[in-house]
C-alpha positions as CSV (number, residue, x, y, z in Angstrom):
1,M,157.6,172.2,135.7
2,N,159.3,169.0,136.7
3,M,157.0,166.2,137.7
4,N,158.3,163.8,140.3
5,F,159.0,160.1,139.6
6,K,155.8,158.9,141.4
7,T,153.6,161.1,139.2
8,V,155.2,159.9,136.0
9,A,154.9,156.3,137.0
10,T,151.2,156.7,137.7
11,M,150.6,158.3,134.3
12,V,152.5,155.5,132.5
13,A,150.4,152.8,134.4
14,I,147.2,154.5,133.5
15,S,148.2,154.7,129.8
16,A,149.2,151.1,129.7
17,T,146.0,149.9,131.4
18,T,144.0,152.0,128.9
19,A,145.8,150.5,126.0
20,I,145.3,146.9,127.2
21,V,141.6,147.6,127.9
22,S,141.3,149.1,124.4
23,V,142.9,146.2,122.7
24,W,140.8,143.7,124.7
25,G,137.7,145.7,123.8
26,V,138.5,145.9,120.1
27,S,139.1,142.1,120.0
28,K,135.8,141.5,121.8
29,F,134.1,143.9,119.4
30,N,135.6,142.2,116.4
31,A,134.7,138.8,117.7
32,Y,131.1,140.0,118.2
33,Q,131.1,141.4,114.7
34,Q,132.3,138.0,113.3
35,A,129.7,135.9,115.2
36,G,127.6,134.2,112.5
37,I,130.0,135.2,109.8
38,Q,131.8,132.5,107.9
39,D,135.6,132.5,107.7
40,P,136.4,132.2,104.0
41,N,139.8,130.6,104.8
42,K,138.3,127.8,106.9
43,L,136.8,124.6,105.6
44,P,134.2,122.7,107.7
45,F,135.1,119.1,108.4
46,N,132.2,117.8,106.4
47,Y,133.6,119.3,103.2
48,V,136.9,117.4,103.5
49,G,137.5,115.6,100.2
50,F,134.5,117.3,98.5
51,N,134.7,117.6,94.8
52,N,138.2,115.9,94.7
53,N,139.8,118.9,96.4
54,N,138.2,121.5,94.2
55,T,138.7,119.7,90.8
56,P,136.1,121.1,88.4
57,T,132.9,119.0,88.2
58,V,132.2,117.1,85.0
59,A,128.6,117.1,83.8
60,V,126.9,113.7,84.1
61,D,126.1,112.0,80.8
62,F,123.3,109.5,81.1
63,T,123.6,108.2,77.6
64,P,125.9,105.3,78.2
65,A,123.9,104.0,81.2
66,A,120.6,104.4,79.3
67,T,122.0,102.7,76.2
68,T,123.3,99.8,78.3
69,A,120.2,99.3,80.5
70,V,117.2,99.8,78.2
71,P,117.6,96.5,76.2
72,A,117.5,94.5,79.4
73,V,114.2,96.0,80.7
74,V,111.1,94.3,79.5
75,H,107.4,94.9,79.3
76,I,105.3,92.4,81.3
77,K,101.6,91.9,80.5
78,T,99.4,89.7,82.6
79,K,95.9,88.2,82.1
80,T,93.5,86.7,84.6
81,K,90.8,84.7,82.9
82,E,87.1,85.3,83.3
83,K,85.7,83.4,86.2
84,Q,82.4,82.5,87.8
85,I,82.1,83.6,91.4
86,S,79.6,83.0,94.1
87,N,78.0,86.0,95.9
88,G,77.0,84.1,99.0
89,G,73.5,83.2,97.9
90,S,71.6,79.9,98.3
91,R,73.4,76.7,97.4
92,G,70.1,75.4,95.8
93,R,68.4,76.1,92.5
94,N,67.1,79.6,91.8
95,P,63.3,79.4,92.5
96,F,62.6,82.2,89.9
97,S,64.5,80.5,87.1
98,D,61.5,78.8,85.5
99,F,60.0,82.2,84.9
100,F,62.9,84.6,84.4
101,G,66.0,82.5,83.7
102,E,68.9,81.5,86.0
103,D,70.5,85.0,86.0
104,F,67.5,86.6,87.6
105,G,68.6,85.6,91.0
106,D,71.5,88.1,90.9
107,F,68.9,90.8,91.7
108,F,68.3,89.1,95.1
109,G,71.9,88.2,95.9
110,G,71.7,84.6,94.8
111,G,73.0,82.7,91.8
112,P,76.3,82.9,90.0
113,R,78.1,86.1,88.8
114,V,80.9,86.4,86.3
115,M,84.1,88.4,87.0
116,P,85.3,89.6,83.6
117,E,88.8,88.9,82.3
118,Q,91.4,91.1,83.9
119,R,94.5,92.5,82.2
120,A,97.4,94.4,83.7
121,S,101.0,95.4,82.9
122,G,104.3,96.2,84.5
123,S,108.0,95.9,83.9
124,G,110.8,93.5,84.5
125,V,114.6,93.2,84.4
126,I,116.5,90.4,82.6
127,I,119.2,89.1,85.0
128,T,120.7,86.2,83.0
129,E,121.3,85.6,79.3
130,D,119.1,82.5,79.4
131,G,115.9,84.4,80.3
132,Y,115.5,84.7,84.1
133,I,113.7,88.0,84.8
134,V,113.0,89.7,88.1
135,T,109.9,91.8,88.7
136,N,107.5,92.7,91.5
137,N,105.3,90.1,93.1
138,H,102.3,92.5,92.8
139,V,102.8,92.6,89.0
140,I,102.2,88.9,88.4
141,D,100.2,87.9,91.6
142,G,97.1,85.9,90.7
143,S,97.6,86.0,87.0
144,D,96.7,83.1,84.7
145,E,99.1,84.2,81.9
146,I,102.3,86.2,81.9
147,N,103.6,87.6,78.6
148,V,107.0,89.3,78.2
149,T,107.9,91.7,75.3
150,L,111.5,92.6,74.8
151,G,112.9,95.9,73.6
152,N,113.2,94.4,70.1
153,K,109.5,93.7,70.2
154,K,109.8,89.9,70.4
155,S,107.2,88.4,72.7
156,Y,107.4,85.3,74.9
157,K,105.2,83.3,77.3
158,A,106.7,83.4,80.8
159,T,106.7,80.8,83.5
160,L,106.6,81.8,87.2
161,I,109.6,80.4,89.0
162,G,108.7,81.8,92.4
163,A,107.6,84.8,94.4
164,D,108.2,86.4,97.8
165,P,105.4,88.7,99.0
166,S,107.4,89.9,102.0
167,T,109.9,91.7,99.8
168,D,107.5,92.1,96.7
169,I,109.9,90.2,94.5
170,A,109.1,87.6,91.9
171,V,111.2,85.6,89.4
172,I,109.8,84.6,86.0
173,K,111.5,82.9,83.0
174,I,111.2,82.9,79.2
175,E,112.8,80.4,76.9
176,A,115.4,82.3,75.1
177,K,119.2,82.5,74.8
178,G,121.8,85.2,74.3
179,L,119.7,87.9,75.9
180,P,121.1,91.2,77.2
181,Y,120.9,91.5,81.0
182,L,121.9,93.9,83.7
183,I,124.8,93.5,86.1
184,Y,124.1,93.7,89.8
185,G,125.6,96.8,91.5
186,N,126.0,97.2,95.2
187,S,123.1,99.1,96.9
188,D,125.1,99.5,100.1
189,E,127.4,101.9,98.2
190,A,124.5,104.0,97.0
191,K,124.8,107.6,98.3
192,L,122.4,110.4,99.0
193,G,122.4,112.8,96.1
194,Q,123.7,110.2,93.6
195,W,122.2,110.3,90.1
196,V,120.0,107.4,89.1
197,L,117.8,106.3,86.2
198,A,114.4,104.7,86.5
199,I,113.6,102.5,83.4
200,G,110.3,100.8,82.7
201,Y,107.0,100.8,80.8
202,P,104.8,103.3,82.6
203,L,101.2,103.9,81.6
204,S,101.5,101.3,78.8
205,L,104.0,103.5,77.0
206,D,107.1,102.1,75.3
207,A,110.4,101.9,77.3
208,T,110.8,105.2,79.2
209,I,113.8,106.6,81.1
210,T,113.6,109.2,83.9
211,A,116.4,110.6,85.9
212,G,116.6,111.7,89.5
213,I,118.7,111.5,92.6
214,I,118.7,109.2,95.6
215,S,116.8,111.3,98.2
216,A,116.8,108.8,101.1
217,K,117.7,105.3,102.0
218,S,116.3,102.6,104.2
219,R,112.7,103.9,103.9
220,S,109.7,101.9,105.1
221,I,106.3,102.9,103.9
222,D,104.5,99.8,105.1
223,I,103.1,99.0,101.7
224,N,104.2,95.3,101.6
225,R,102.0,94.6,104.6
226,K,99.1,94.5,102.1
227,Q,100.5,91.2,100.8
228,S,102.5,89.8,103.8
229,D,102.2,89.7,107.5
230,K,106.0,89.8,107.8
231,P,107.0,92.6,105.3
232,V,110.6,93.5,104.6
233,E,111.1,97.1,103.6
234,S,114.2,99.2,103.3
235,F,113.5,101.1,100.1
236,I,115.8,103.4,98.2
237,Q,113.8,106.6,97.8
238,T,114.4,108.7,94.6
239,D,112.8,111.6,92.9
240,A,113.0,109.9,89.5
241,A,109.5,110.0,88.0
242,V,107.8,106.6,88.3
243,N,104.2,105.8,87.4
244,P,101.9,102.7,87.2
245,G,103.5,100.3,84.9
246,N,107.0,101.1,86.1
247,S,106.7,98.4,88.9
248,G,109.3,95.8,88.5
249,G,111.5,98.0,86.3
250,A,115.2,98.9,86.8
251,L,116.8,101.6,88.9
252,V,120.4,101.9,87.6
253,N,123.4,104.1,88.5
254,T,125.3,106.1,85.9
255,T,127.6,103.2,85.1
256,G,124.6,101.1,84.1
257,E,124.6,98.8,87.1
258,L,121.3,97.6,88.6
259,I,121.0,99.0,92.1
260,G,117.2,98.5,92.7
261,I,113.9,97.3,91.4
262,N,111.2,100.0,91.3
263,S,108.3,99.0,93.4
264,A,106.1,101.8,94.7
265,I,105.3,105.5,94.7
266,A,104.1,107.8,97.4
267,S,101.1,109.6,96.0
268,P,97.7,110.9,97.0
269,T,96.5,110.4,93.4
270,G,98.0,107.0,92.4
271,S,100.3,108.7,89.9
272,Y,103.8,110.2,90.4
273,A,103.8,113.0,93.0
274,G,107.5,113.4,93.7
275,Y,108.8,110.2,95.4
276,S,109.4,106.7,94.2
277,Y,110.7,103.6,96.0
278,A,113.0,100.8,94.9
279,I,114.0,97.5,96.5
280,P,117.8,97.6,97.1
281,V,119.6,95.2,94.7
282,N,121.4,93.5,97.5
283,I,118.1,92.3,98.8
284,V,116.9,91.4,95.3
285,K,120.0,89.4,94.6
286,K,119.6,87.3,97.7
287,V,115.9,86.6,97.2
288,V,116.3,85.8,93.5
289,T,119.1,83.4,94.3
290,D,117.1,81.6,97.0
291,I,114.0,81.3,94.7
292,V,116.0,79.9,91.8
293,K,118.1,77.5,94.0
294,F,115.6,76.4,96.7
295,G,112.2,77.4,95.4
296,T,111.6,79.6,98.4
297,V,113.4,82.4,100.3
298,Q,115.8,81.2,103.0
299,R,114.9,84.0,105.4
300,A,117.2,84.6,108.4
301,Y,116.1,85.9,111.8
302,I,118.1,87.6,114.6
303,G,115.4,86.7,117.1
304,I,114.4,90.0,118.6
305,N,111.4,92.4,118.7
306,F,112.3,96.0,118.4
307,L,110.7,99.5,118.7
308,P,108.6,100.2,115.6
309,E,109.3,103.0,113.2
310,N,107.5,106.3,113.3
311,V,106.2,106.1,116.8
312,T,104.5,109.3,118.1
313,D,106.0,111.4,120.9
314,D,103.3,110.0,123.2
315,Q,104.1,106.4,122.3
316,K,107.8,107.1,122.8
317,L,107.1,108.5,126.3
318,A,104.9,105.5,127.1
319,Y,107.8,103.2,126.0
320,E,110.3,105.2,128.1
321,K,108.0,105.0,131.1
322,E,107.5,101.2,130.6
323,F,111.2,100.4,130.1
324,G,112.6,103.0,132.5
325,I,115.1,104.2,129.9
326,S,115.6,107.2,127.7
327,I,115.3,106.4,124.0
328,K,117.4,108.5,121.7
329,E,116.3,108.7,118.1
330,G,119.0,107.5,115.6
331,E,121.1,105.9,118.3
332,G,120.2,102.4,117.1
333,V,117.5,99.8,117.2
334,F,115.9,99.5,120.7
335,V,115.3,95.8,121.6
336,T,111.9,95.4,123.3
337,D,112.0,91.6,123.6
338,V,114.3,88.6,123.1
339,P,112.4,85.3,122.6
340,T,114.0,82.4,124.4
341,N,116.3,80.1,122.3
342,G,116.5,82.6,119.4
343,A,119.8,83.6,117.9
344,A,120.0,86.8,119.9
345,S,119.1,85.1,123.2
346,I,121.8,82.5,122.7
347,A,124.4,85.2,121.9
348,G,123.5,87.1,125.1
349,I,121.6,90.0,123.8
350,K,118.9,91.2,126.2
351,K,115.8,93.3,126.4
352,Y,116.5,97.0,126.4
353,D,119.8,96.6,124.5
354,I,120.4,99.0,121.6
355,I,121.8,97.4,118.4
356,T,124.1,99.9,116.7
357,K,126.0,97.8,114.1
358,I,125.7,94.6,112.0
359,D,129.1,93.4,110.7
360,G,130.5,96.8,111.3
361,I,127.7,98.6,109.3
362,K,126.0,101.3,111.3
363,I,122.4,100.7,112.2
364,T,120.1,103.5,113.2
365,S,116.6,102.2,112.3
366,G,114.5,99.0,111.9
367,P,114.5,99.2,108.1
368,E,118.4,99.4,108.1
369,L,118.5,96.3,110.4
370,Q,116.1,94.4,108.1
371,E,118.1,95.3,105.0
372,Q,121.3,93.9,106.5
373,V,119.7,90.7,107.9
374,A,117.8,90.1,104.6
375,K,121.1,89.7,102.8
376,H,121.9,86.6,104.9
377,K,120.6,83.1,105.1
378,P,120.1,80.8,108.2
379,G,123.4,79.5,109.4
380,D,125.3,82.7,108.5
381,K,127.3,84.2,111.4
382,V,127.1,88.0,111.9
383,A,128.7,90.4,114.3
384,I,126.2,92.3,116.3
385,T,127.3,95.5,118.1
386,Y,125.0,96.7,120.9
387,K,124.9,99.2,123.8
388,R,124.0,98.2,127.3
389,A,124.1,100.7,130.1
390,G,126.1,103.0,127.9
391,K,128.8,100.4,127.2
392,E,129.3,99.1,123.6
393,N,129.7,95.3,123.2
394,T,130.1,93.0,120.1
395,V,129.0,89.4,119.9
396,T,128.9,86.9,117.0
397,L,125.5,85.1,116.5
398,T,124.3,82.4,114.1
399,L,121.2,83.4,112.3
400,K,118.2,81.0,112.4
401,N,115.3,80.2,110.1
402,K,111.6,80.6,111.0
403,V,111.4,77.4,112.9
404,G,114.4,78.1,115.0
405,N,117.2,76.1,113.3
406,T,119.6,76.5,110.4
407,D,118.2,73.9,108.1
408,I,117.2,74.7,104.5
409,V,113.5,75.6,104.3
410,K,111.7,73.6,101.7
411,N,109.2,75.1,99.2
412,T,105.9,74.1,100.7
413,S,102.9,73.9,98.4
414,I,99.8,75.9,99.4
415,I,97.9,72.7,100.1
416,E,100.7,71.5,102.4
417,K,100.5,74.9,104.1
418,L,96.8,74.5,104.8
419,G,97.6,71.3,106.6
420,G,95.0,68.5,106.3
421,T,93.7,65.6,104.3
422,F,91.5,66.4,101.4
423,E,89.3,64.4,98.9
424,N,86.7,65.2,96.3
425,L,83.1,65.4,97.5
426,D,81.0,62.3,96.8
427,K,78.6,62.9,93.9
428,K,75.6,61.6,95.9
429,I,76.4,64.0,98.8
430,A,76.8,66.8,96.3
431,A,73.4,66.2,94.7
432,A,71.8,65.9,98.1
433,N,73.2,69.4,99.0
434,E,72.4,70.8,95.6
435,V,76.0,71.6,94.6
436,E,78.0,70.5,91.6
437,G,81.0,69.4,93.6
438,G,83.4,70.4,96.3
439,V,86.4,69.3,98.4
440,V,86.0,67.6,101.7
441,V,88.4,68.3,104.5
442,K,88.6,64.8,105.9
443,K,91.1,65.7,108.6
444,V,92.3,69.1,109.8
445,G,96.1,68.9,110.4
446,D,98.7,71.3,111.9
447,G,98.5,74.2,109.5
448,L,96.5,77.2,108.6
449,L,93.2,75.3,108.8
450,K,93.8,74.5,112.4
451,K,94.4,78.2,113.2
452,S,91.0,78.9,111.5
453,R,89.2,76.5,113.9
454,M,87.8,74.6,110.9
455,Q,86.4,71.2,111.9
456,D,86.8,67.8,110.2
457,G,84.2,67.2,107.4
458,F,83.9,70.8,106.1
459,V,83.1,70.9,102.4
460,I,84.9,73.7,100.5
461,I,82.8,74.9,97.5
462,S,84.4,78.2,96.7
463,V,87.6,80.3,97.4
464,N,87.2,84.0,97.4
465,G,84.0,83.6,95.5
466,S,85.5,81.3,92.8
467,E,83.6,78.0,92.5
468,V,85.5,74.9,93.5
469,K,84.2,71.5,92.3
470,S,87.4,69.3,92.8
471,L,90.7,69.1,94.6
472,E,92.5,69.9,91.4
473,E,90.5,73.1,91.0
474,L,91.3,74.0,94.6
475,K,95.0,73.6,94.0
476,E,94.9,75.7,90.8
477,I,93.0,78.5,92.5
478,L,95.3,78.6,95.6
479,A,98.4,78.4,93.4
480,K,97.4,81.5,91.5
481,I,96.6,83.4,94.7
482,K,99.8,82.3,96.4
483,S,99.7,85.0,99.2
484,G,97.4,87.3,101.1
485,V,94.0,86.5,102.7
486,V,91.7,84.0,101.2
487,R,88.2,83.0,102.2
488,L,87.2,79.3,102.1
489,E,83.5,79.1,101.8
490,G,81.4,75.9,102.2
491,F,79.2,73.9,104.5
492,Y,79.0,70.9,106.9
493,P,76.8,68.1,105.5
494,G,73.8,67.6,107.7
495,F,73.9,71.1,109.2
496,E,72.1,74.2,108.0
497,G,73.8,77.3,106.8
498,S,77.1,78.3,105.1
499,Y,80.4,78.9,106.7
500,T,83.4,81.1,105.8
501,Y,87.0,80.7,107.1
502,P,89.5,83.4,106.3
503,L,93.2,82.3,106.0
504,N,96.3,84.3,105.5
505,L,98.5,82.5,103.0
506,S,101.4,84.8,103.7
507,E,101.9,83.5,107.2
508,E,105.2,81.7,107.7
């Protein structure tokens, strides 16, 4: 039977529509089936350039780096001499001494006590052929003697050149020539996942090498705050095994270059538990150069306060409420205040700006900012990129020193830092107050003593429990302590009782 044209057209249209719907449905079904399935023919953008375009990977050989670096890493041993300390008892003669001897007073909190000789050890890295060595400040802090043993077993007495508690770096020197030493690398070029070697003298063992990878950069663990009120931390974190005694040793890359000084471990037990931390060599190089050249670190400041690291969600909400702005993690460093006449203020940076780059280097955290600034000295010009109201701007500012100018900061002695006029206690006054000697603060000047509210005429008879009988002894004791909190103990002639004044020698 013949179908008319209208009927045929209708059937063709229905077939075509069915075919189109079927094709569309199949494509949708296939797309659904492919969701979450990787395309083997497509390379994600983050893999571009990976493995040199699929060139077979060559196994890493640590032998050349180890052979090069080990001779330049040394064993440091320190000694603190036995000392007599006061335990806060009476300044007068022990009333029980006629019957039981002078030491009997210890049972009652009076009389002298003796702190036994202290010994410790760590590691160091030779950085010049004529014997300059870098180590940690905490390795040599407070020691009376520093001894260095080289890889060839030769030993030397070392002299302390200078130390910086803020970065935990110290420089010592031995009298020798033609020594092996490590070449500085570039810690800015260190990459996550990069192989590194930690070399030192852990647990009083001989030279020991461990391998690991860089697991993080720009880490702050707030450990330097124990020895400085202005800590600088931007550690390289690795999983190379590091234990007590490794402090001050070398972190090297596979080409044998020094990229860090091992400084700390994160551990609930005090021994290695998975992570170790090294000071980036770019900071080390700057601090060492300043100490050798000027006697003290020429520390530069941008002149801002910024949002601290590791704030809790509640703290972040409180800041956002206070500032009326949304703070995005990893966007940059959020400026909370800009002191007047500081480098940032003069350059036009304002409160609530977000610093994103320094000299073109991306900044996402406080430690990263500290690391970049720590490489500079006052007077250096740096380009600061910041966001304000969503718009990015770049300005050039001149970094300043701690007193707000670009002058060279001189190496101030501890006595100068205290601020005041001192003289030895008169023998007659000493006898009248039943002490062997002491140091009179004739005049309190503009320094740490003024901050402590000490008054003119105070007599210092001990520092941290160590007896002081003369100005020379006071200088020697403070020079050994160098940093941290000290307690000056003594009395005011004519007044009853003893007084103690705590001072933070690390204050700048």
